[in-house]
N, C-alpha and C positions, 0 to 999 in steps of 0.2 A: 503493499500500498505506499501510497505517498507521502510525504510529511502533513500534508496540510487535512487528506484524509483522516490519519492517526491523530491527529490532537484533535478533532470533531470528535473523535471516540472518547476523548476524555473531558468534552466538554462538560458535562454533567458535573463529574469533579473539581475540577477549577472553577466551576461557576460557585460551588459549595464552598471552598475553599474563602476567595474571594468575600462569599457575602461573610461564612464565619471572621475574618478578619474586618469586616468592613461592622458588624455588632459589635466588636471589641475595641475601639480605637485605643491606642497608646501615643502616649507626645517621646519626642526629644531621645535620649543614647539609652534608655531602658526600657524596652519593651517584650518583660517575659513571657506573658499570653501569646506573642505576636511570636517570639521565637519558638516555644514550644508547639504553635501550630505547623508551624514552618517544618521544622524535625521532625513530625510524625509525619509527614507531607513526602519531606524525603526516605524515610524509614524503611529500608527493604533495600533503598539502589545501591549500585556498585562505586560508592563516591566515598572519599575521605575528609571526614567533617570534623573541623573545629568553629569552638564558640571563642568569641570576644572575652579578654582580659577585662578591659574597662567599659566596655558598652554590648549589650545583649547582640552583636552581629552572629551571623555564620558565613561561614567559611565553605565551599564544597568540592571538593576535586575530584572531577572524571578522568581516569588515563584511559585515553583511547587504546585500543590495541598493538593498533602501527605505528610507527615512529614519526616524526613531527614536531611541530613546536606546540605555542601555548596561545589561549585566547578567554578575555575575561569577559562576562555577560555579567553589569549590575543592575539589580532591581531594589529598589530603598522601600521601606516599610513602617515608616512613620507617618503619625496623621497630624492634625492641624487641631490647636483650641478653638474651635468654630463650635457652633450650638446648632444643627443641625435642622434643617428646614425644608427635606428634599422629596418628603412624603413617600419616599420609597417603603418598601414593607419591609426590608430587612435593616434598618436604620440606626444609625448607633443609638449603643445603651447606657454610653457613659454619656452625662451630662457634661456640656461644654469642650466636647472634642467629638471631633468626625475625621472621614477620611476626604478630606475637599478636594486632596487633589490626587487624586488615583492612584495613591502605592499602595492602596491595596491589589489593585489589577496589576503591578508591577511584580508584586511579591508573588501572586498564583500564577500569571505566566511566564515566572523564570522558572518556579516550580515546575510550569506543564513542561518546559524547554531541559530542562534535568532529567526530565520522565523520558523523552523523544530521544535524546541524544544516548542515556541508558540506553535503552533500547536497540539502540545504534551502534553501541561500542565497539563491537566486531571490526566496523567497517571504519571506525574516526582516527584519523591518523596526528595524533595528538592529545593533547590533554585541552580542557574544561575547566575557568574558573567561574563559581556562580558566587556573586558576590552580593549576599542580604543584608544590607547597611540598614542602621540603626539611623537616624538624625541629621536626615538631610536639612529639614525646617529650621536651618539657622545653627545648628548645632554642629557643627563641622562635621557629621559624621564618616564621611568620605578621606578626610584628613587622619581622622583616630584610627580607622582601617585600616588605611595605610601604614599609619607608626607601628601598629602591629602585625606587617606583614603581608597585608591580601598579594600584593603586587608582585609576591615571592612564593606564593604560595604554590606553585606548578615546580619551583624548586632552577627554573630557568626563566631567562627572561621571557616576558609576554611582549606577542608579537601584534597584537592589536587589541582593543577594548572596545565594549559595544553597550547601550543603554537603550532601548525605547520609554518615553515618555506618553502617557495618557493624554488629549485632551477634550475636555468640556464641550469646546465652541471652537467654530470659527473651520476645522478642518472636518471634512465630511467622514462618516461613519466608516472605519476601514480601511481610510487614507494613509497613507507613511508618506512624510513629509519632511526633509533637511534640506543641508545646504554646505556650500565646503569654508572652510575660512570660520568666521565668529558667527555660530549659530545661535548663545544667549548672551548675556549682558551681564558686567561684572555687577558685583553686590556689597554696598558697603554700608556702615550705618552712623549716623552723626548724630552726636547727643549732646546737648547746648543746656546749663545752668547757670542765669545773670544773677549776681549777688548784689540787692542794693543796702538799705536801710528802711525798714518800717515806717510808718505814719499813718495820721488820719487823712481822709480821700480830699476834706475841707481844706489840708495847706502841704499840698504837695512841697513848696519848697523846701519845707521844715522837713521834708524825707529825702530819700535818694530811689526814685522809682523807677524798677526793673523792668516793668510790661513795655512801654515806650520804644526801650532799646530795641528789646526781644521783637516786637512786633515790624522794628525798624529790621532786623535779622531775617526777619524771613522773608519780606519784602526784596532785601537786596539781595539773596539768594538765588531767588529767579532774575533778577535783572542783571547780576553776575554771570548766572550759566547760562542764557540769552547773549552777551555783549563779549564772552570769553572763547566760547568753544562754537566749530564750527558742524552748522547744520546738517552735513553731510558727516558730521561722524559726533551722533550726536549725545548729550548725555539728559539723566533725567533726577530732579530732585525733587523728592513731595515728600512735605510735614506732615506726617499723619500724625503726632501727639502735641499737644501744645497745652500747658495748665500755669496758672498764676492766682492764686490767691483764693479766699473764701467767701468772701463780705464785700458787699459793692460800693462801703464806705470806707474800705482797709486796704491801705498799699502796704502790698506783699513785702516780705524781707526778699523775696525769690520767684524767679518764672523761669520755666524750662520749657525745649522742644527738642523733637527726636524726627528724623528725616530720613527715610530711605534712599541711596545714593546708588545711581545706576547708571553704565560705558559701555560702550562698543567694544574700545582699543585698550590695550595696553598703556599708552601712553596717556589716554585723559585717567584710564584709573589714575594712574598716578598722581597725574596733576592735580586733580580736585581732593585725592588727601591730604595735598599741600594747600591749597588755595581754603577751600572752605574754615578750615582754622582760623586760617590767617584774615578772614574777612570776618567772620564773628567778634573777635578780638580786637581788630581794629573798633568795630562799633563801638564795643562796652568801652572801651582806654577813651575814644571820643564822647563819653557819657557821664566817663566816671566812677563806671562798675566795677567790679571783677566777674571774670565769669571761666568756670569749668568747663571744660570741653575736651570730648572723647570722641576718638575716629575711629571707628572699629572697620577694620579690612576684613569684610566676611572671605567671600566668592569670587575668583578671579573671571573672567571673560572664560566662554567656552569657546573651546576651537575647537573645530570640527579637522581633521587633517584630509586634505584634498582629495590622496590618490584612496583613501581609507572610504571617506563619502563616498567618492564615488564607488566603491567596488559595493557597499552597499546598497546603494539605489539600484545595481545592475540587478544584486542580488535579488532586490525586492519586485523588479519587473517581472524577472525569470519568474519568479512565484507565484506572484499576486496579479500578473497584468502591467502592460504601460499605463493603462487607464486608473490606477491604482498607485501613484506613485507621485509623487510634485514636488519638483527643485524648487524651493524659495528664493523670493528676488533679495526677502530681509531676513534680518534675523530677529527671534524673538525678545520680547521686550523682559521675559523672566530671569532668571537666575538658576544656579542648580550647582554645588557642591563634586560633581561628575568631574567640574571641569579642573578639578586637582588630578584626577586619573586621568585625562586628557594632556593635562602638562607634562606628566611622564611616559605615556602610551598613544603612541598614534592610535586614533581611533576614530568614531562618531557618536553622536547623541541624534535619533532620528524621534519627531512627534508621530504617535499614531492618534486616528481620531476615533472618542469613542461618546458620539455626541447619541443621544436615544434614536429611536427607529422612526421618524415622520417627524422630528422638531428640527428647525431652522437652527443652522451652522451660529448664522449668523446673530440670530437672538437667544440662543443658549442662554443660559448661566453659564460663566466661565470657572476654571479652576480657582479655587478658595474661596467658593459663594458659599453660603448655606443653602442655597439651591442647588449646588453644583450635581449633576447627577450623571455616570458612567455607565455606557452599555456596557455590562460583562459578556456581551454576545463577541466583543472582539476578543476574548481572550483564546482561542483556538489560533485566534488569525497570526496575535503576536508569537504565543509558545512554537507553532511553525515557521515564524520568520527568524526569532535568536536563536531556534535549532539550526535553521538550515544556514544562515550565517555563519554561523562556528564550523559547519560542518565543511564549506565554502571555502573558509578562511584558509582551514587547516591543512585542505589540501592544496590550497596554492603553495604554503609555507612548505610542505613535505615536498613539492616538487620540485622547489629550487633548490640550489645550496644551503641554504641556511638551516635546513631539517639536519635535526642532530638525530643518529640512529639511537636508539635503547640498548642499554646494555643490560 
């Protein structure tokens, strides 16, 4: 049978796993129930399995029976602190937590790939590393797994690394989308606390009001970015959190805000990290105020290696058909810690449309929305594509002079 046909045979099993994960979402780096479900789903397969020391990760290595190289496939597992409002029958049973970014599909799809490849182990020309990762949503889970040795799990350098991320909108169901070069933005966080001297609202001259300076910082940030950066290499700074005071007639001691900072190039990523703190410090000094500035560099730009991207897209066309693959002219505006893997290993990230049947991709709620719905009908396609991609990439390595005979 073909990979797609075999993946369809796994549909019920993968959907059941995905919905079980969806009902019990976990946050950050500590996902014990999620890890247990993954380990149970992998039980009985011919895998070398290790779990993380500082996080509840799972690394599984499948040793092919024939000599070749090694390929990594990634699936992230963590949820978001979002109260679900999707209305699905398998909605989250954990208040304030939801798989709003589709990581439950990533996990189930990667399990499916592991099952498909394990059944083809005798034909597999090399090794596959399955990276089940916690903490993608701002916890540097990929970086922590790298520190614990996931990239060396096969005992040899990786030839390539791939990940598939589902999308709840924009991309039609079942379609794979990617591009060479920058595919997702860098992501940083700017945190600012302005310190003044509190007082009565009727006598601002007797206090040192941090609020006007904070407001000036917010507006200056947006002016500065539009006048500093080329619109054809854009940056996005959004102040999503702003706080000051407790009463309308009280001048507060402090005011604070936090912003997400996105950039599409390494040069602008570095320039933002230097320029934004300098800007807010200058405004604070002009007002005679003290300011605490924290600039947290989170994830670098996600960069797809052009050759690996072309290889992945060709494999997708061969498996799914030309009309199911789209080469995007622009990057996505989200960010990913898979970027840390791609800094070290050539590879690619692709998007898979998981919009529910009958919904308009242009108006469907997006990833991270409380109303986001991902159709688990795409799971067999996701599993088959990952398995096919790993198989073909290993075969290419085995056919080159880079292949190392197994001893």
